[in-house]
C-alpha positions in Angstrom: 32.5 -68.8 -41.1 33.3 -66.6 -44.2 33.3 -62.8 -44.0 33.8 -60.4 -47.0 34.9 -56.9 -45.9 36.7 -54.1 -47.5 38.2 -50.7 -46.9 38.8 -48.0 -49.5 38.1 -44.5 -50.9 34.9 -43.7 -52.7 34.8 -40.8 -55.2 31.6 -39.3 -56.4 31.4 -37.0 -59.5 29.5 -33.8 -58.7 29.7 -32.2 -62.2 31.7 -29.4 -63.7 33.6 -26.9 -61.6 35.3 -23.6 -62.2 37.7 -22.6 -64.9 41.2 -22.5 -63.2 44.8 -22.5 -64.0 46.5 -25.7 -62.7 49.5 -25.2 -60.4 51.1 -28.3 -61.7 50.7 -28.3 -65.5 49.9 -24.5 -65.9 47.0 -25.1 -68.3 43.7 -23.3 -68.0 40.7 -25.6 -68.2 37.4 -26.4 -66.6 37.9 -28.5 -63.5 35.8 -31.4 -62.2 34.1 -31.3 -58.8 34.4 -34.5 -56.7 33.3 -35.7 -53.3 35.7 -38.1 -51.7 35.2 -40.2 -48.5 36.8 -43.3 -46.9 34.5 -46.2 -46.4 34.3 -49.7 -44.8 32.1 -52.3 -46.4 30.8 -55.6 -45.2 29.4 -58.1 -47.8 29.7 -55.2 -50.4 27.4 -53.0 -48.4 28.8 -49.7 -47.1 28.7 -49.8 -43.3 30.6 -46.6 -42.3 31.9 -43.5 -44.1 34.3 -40.9 -42.7 36.8 -38.2 -43.8 34.4 -36.6 -46.3 35.9 -33.8 -48.4 35.1 -31.9 -51.6 37.8 -31.5 -54.3 38.2 -29.9 -57.7 40.4 -31.9 -60.1 42.3 -30.7 -63.2 40.9 -32.3 -66.4 44.4 -32.6 -68.0 46.9 -33.8 -65.4 44.5 -34.9 -62.5 45.8 -32.7 -59.8 43.2 -32.3 -57.0 42.7 -29.2 -54.8 40.5 -29.2 -51.7 37.8 -26.6 -51.6 
């Protein structure tokens, strides 16, 4: 019997976010809104998702802040 399964993090782009000053790189830019969740797949089909959270990510350095 052969089973294909996986575990990982899925990120979904929700569009542009607010203009913010980044705490890491200190640049002011428009951030990107992202929804992130952990998922388990079986034969490339998502079976379960958990740990869902929404983030905003800096467009320059990639730092993410939870909303």
